[in-house]
C-alpha positions in Angstrom: 159.0 -2.7 27.4 161.7 -0.3 26.2 165.3 -0.4 27.3 166.3 1.7 30.4 169.9 2.3 31.3 168.9 3.0 34.9 166.9 -0.3 35.1 169.8 -2.2 33.7 172.2 -0.8 36.3 169.8 -1.5 39.1 169.3 -5.1 37.9 173.0 -5.6 37.6 173.5 -4.3 41.2 170.8 -6.6 42.6 172.1 -9.6 40.6 175.7 -9.0 41.5 175.2 -9.7 45.3 173.9 -12.6 47.4 173.2 -10.2 50.3 169.5 -9.7 49.4 169.8 -5.9 49.6 167.3 -3.3 50.6 166.2 -0.5 48.2 168.4 1.9 50.2 171.4 -0.3 49.6 170.7 -0.5 45.9 170.2 3.3 45.8 173.6 3.9 47.4 175.3 1.6 45.0 173.4 3.1 42.0 174.6 6.6 43.0 178.2 5.5 42.5 177.3 4.9 38.8 174.4 7.3 38.1 175.1 10.3 40.2 171.7 12.0 39.7 169.5 8.9 40.2 166.7 9.4 42.7 165.5 7.0 45.4 162.1 7.1 43.7 163.6 5.9 40.4 165.3 3.0 42.2 162.0 2.0 43.8 160.1 2.2 40.5 162.7 0.2 38.7 162.9 -2.5 41.4 159.1 -2.8 41.2 159.3 -3.1 37.4 162.1 -5.7 37.5 160.0 -7.7 40.0 157.0 -7.5 37.7 159.1 -8.6 34.7 160.4 -11.6 36.8 164.0 -10.4 36.6 164.3 -10.2 40.4 162.3 -11.4 43.4 161.3 -9.7 46.6 161.6 -11.1 50.1 159.6 -9.6 53.0 161.8 -9.6 56.1 161.1 -7.8 59.4 158.8 -5.3 57.8 161.3 -4.5 55.0 161.5 -5.6 51.5 164.7 -7.2 50.3 165.6 -8.0 46.7 166.9 -11.2 45.3 168.6 -11.4 41.9 168.5 -15.2 42.0 165.3 -16.1 40.2 166.1 -19.8 40.1 164.0 -22.1 42.3 165.5 -21.9 45.8 164.6 -21.2 49.4 166.1 -18.9 52.1 167.5 -19.1 55.6 167.0 -16.0 57.8 169.2 -15.5 60.9 167.2 -14.1 63.8 170.4 -12.6 65.4 172.1 -10.8 62.5 169.2 -10.7 59.9 171.4 -12.3 57.3 169.5 -14.0 54.5 171.1 -16.9 52.7 170.0 -18.8 49.6 169.6 -22.6 50.2 168.7 -25.3 47.8 166.2 -27.9 49.0 165.0 -28.8 45.5 165.5 -32.5 46.1 163.2 -32.4 49.1 160.5 -30.2 47.5 158.7 -31.4 44.4 155.9 -29.3 43.0 154.3 -32.3 41.2 154.3 -34.4 44.4 152.6 -31.5 46.3 150.1 -31.1 43.5 149.2 -34.8 43.4 149.1 -35.3 47.2 146.9 -32.2 47.9 145.1 -31.8 44.6 146.4 -28.2 44.4 147.9 -26.3 41.5 151.3 -24.9 42.6 152.4 -21.7 41.0 155.4 -21.1 43.2 157.0 -22.3 46.4 158.4 -19.8 48.9 160.0 -21.3 51.9 162.0 -19.4 54.5 163.7 -21.2 57.3 164.2 -19.0 60.4 166.9 -19.7 62.9 170.4 -18.7 64.0 173.5 -18.8 61.7 176.7 -20.3 62.8 178.3 -17.0 63.7 176.1 -16.7 66.8 
């Protein structure tokens, strides 16, 4: 795939935050750098970045949020403020143990723990 300045900026924006932003948030940040960028361009590039494996998507309350952390990790979602945080349960979750125990080929593990953060 050929280089795209717009895609690079969008990737940098998503990867520079741990807030798991929406496309609208990324669009607003992008406008500060590329004044004539369209929302459609942001959506297309987010989709392309996901397909390339450069970012991940999280489905949360009917919206798609984006995650620049592509390392193996899980999420905590607060039911009060909708905050999404990265958590690391790697020691507790082993793909090979799951595969052996259940005779199942694991491609990915996507775990979201839903609860209330300590601010509520």
